[in-house]
N, C-alpha and C positions, 0 to 999 in steps of 0.2 A: 414446802418440801423441795429440795434440790434434785437435779437429775440423777446424781450418783445415789442418793438415798432412795429414790424411786426404783432404780435398777436393783439395788441391794434388797429392797422389800420384795420385788418381783422374783428375784432368785430364791429368796427364803420360801416364798409361796410355791415356786416351781419344785423345789427340792422335797416337798412333802410327798410328791407323787413320782418324781423322776430323779434319776441319778445324774448329777452334773460333775463332769471331770474337774479336778482342781485347776488345771491350766485354763479351762473354759471359764470357770468362775472368776479367776484372777483377771483374765482378759476383759471380761465384762466390766469389772470394777476399775480397770486401768492401772492395775498394780504391776503388770508385767512390763519390764523395761527392755526386753529383748525382742520386741515385736518388729519384724521386717515386713514391709509391704511387698508381697510377691504378686506381680501383675501377670495375668494370663489374658491374651487377646483372642477372642472367639467371635467370628462373624461380625467384626467391627466393634465389639463391646470390650472395653478394658475392665476386666474383673480384678478386684483387689482382694487377694486372699492372704489373711494373716499367717505368717510363718514365725514360729517360736524358736529363736536361734539356739538357745541353751539346750532345749529338749530335741531339737531337729524335727519338729512336728508342724504339719500344716493344720489349720483349723478349717474343717469342712462342715457341710450341712446336708441333711436329708429330711424330708417331710415324714412325720410319724403318723399322719392321718391314715385310718380313722380312729386310732387309739388316742390321738391328741387333736384338739381344735382350740388350743389356747389363744391363737391369733384371733379367733372369733369371740371367745369368752372374755378376753381381756383386750378389747378393741379400744384404742385411745381416741381415734377420729377416723372419718372416712372422706378425705378430700376427693372432689370429683373433677374430672377433666370435662371439657366441652362434649366429648364423645360419650362419656359416662352419663351426662345429663340427658342426652338424647335417648340412649338405649334403656336406661333404668326408668325414665319417665314412661316410655312405651311399655316396658315390662310391668309396671305398676298400674297400667290402664289409663294413664293421663293423655289427653289430646291437647292440653294446653301446657306449654312449658312454664308459663307464669304460675299456674296453679300448682304444678309440681314443685317449683322452687319455693313457693309460699308455704306449702303444707309439709314438705318432706326434707327440707334442707335448712342449714344455718351457715354462719360464717365462722371459720376457724383460722386462728393466727398463732404461729409458733416458731420457735427456733430449734434447729437440729445441729448438733455438734458431732463431727466424726473425728475423734482425737487420733485415730490411727493414720488417717489420710489427710489430717489438717484441713478439713472442709467445714465451713459454717454456712448453714442455709437459713434464710429468713423467709417465711412462707405465709401467705394469706390466701385462702381458697374457699369456695363454696363447698360445704360438706354435707353428706347424707346423714340424716338423723339415725343414730343407732337405737334410739328408743323413740316411740311416738311422742312422748312427753319431754323429750330432751331439751334442756335449757343451756344457755351459754356457760354457766358455772360448771358444767360437766365436760367442757372441751378439754381434751387431754387426759381425762380421768378414765381409767379402764372400766368398761362396762360390757356386758354381754350383748352382742349384736342381735337385734330383733329378728333378723333373717336366718339365724341359726336354729334349726329344728332339733328335736329331742334325739335324733339319731346322728347328729353331727354334720348334717348336710346344709348347704346354703340354699335357701328357698328361691333366690333370684339367679343362681348359677345357670348358664354361663355369663349372664349379663351383670355380674357383680362388678364393683368398682375396680379400676385398673390397679390401685394400690394393693388390692387383695391378690390379684394375679402376680404382683411383683414380690410379695413377701417371700422370704425374709430379707430381700435386698432393698437398699436405698440406692437411688441413682441420680446422677447429675450430668449436665453437659458442660463442656469446656471449649472455648474458642482458642484454638492453637494454630498460629500461622494462617489465619483466615479459614481454618477448617474446624468443623464441629466434631469433637470427640465425645463419645458417650462412656461414662464410667459407672461402675456398680460395686457396692461393698455391702457387707452384712449389717443389718440392724441389730445391735447388741443391746436390747432392752431388758433382757432377763426373763422374757416370757416364753421363749421357744426352747424345748428340750432336744431339738434336732441337731445341735452342734456337737461335733466330736473331733478328735485328733487323729491324724494319720501321718505316716512317714512318707507318703506319696499323695499327690493330688489326683491320681488316676481314678479313684472311686467316684469323683464328682464331675468328671469331664462330660458325661452325658447330660447331667443336670444343668451344667453351665451352657451347653449347646441348646438345650430346651429353653432356658430362660433368656438367651441372647435375643431371640425374636420378640419375646414379651417386653423386654427392657427397651429395645429399640422402638417398638410401636408405642410404648407408654411415653417415652421422651418426645416423640413426634407429636403425640396428642397433647402433652404438656406445653409444647412449643406453640401449638395452635391455640390452646386455652389462654395462655398469658398474652399472646399477640392480640387476641380479640377481647382482652380485658375481663376475662372470666376468673382471673386469679393473678397473684403476684408472687414471684419467686426471685430472690436474690442470693446467688451462690458466691461465696468468697473462698478462694483457695489460698490458705495461709502459706507463707514461705517457711 
């Protein structure tokens, strides 16, 4: 099954319980031809916010928890940074990193395509098992995370993986004139009902400011992770 078909199936499932605006639906499927990449720089992070030129609308986001926890119920994988490995191993009671890696993790490899910003990422990382009996054939297949309790809380919060703190953003670093710039854009997987349209970006400014530190810290952690060979990430910015 291709990426587009996966997104469409996710949207179909999402719409059983949530209203999805038509512009949001079309954006997920890549059928909007009027999408402008509107960049907002906050605390050193370049946020890429889609702007729909024909409708003069920005695509924004807000978390609908506790009414929604789709990101935990439909979790595709949980890649770990070096910092994640240390904190989650301790949270789960491990004194041996080797035992934690052997019992609680696997290896995930995948490719991400951001068609709005023309970014392709090839990634291979150690991942936390979402199920105790998780096998390689489930990598990338949405399953309910084992740490989600019946009330919608994460049982290892606040030591949950960095990717959980990052959601619904994807992030990457770019070397520009010998300076590292950090970018962030929405993950448009069809699983989150929190996207909406607005004629101004103002309603999301506080959220962007809150996430700027999370995104910066995560990218620094990813940098340490790949530098010490705990994972591999290759990001290509298409022209």
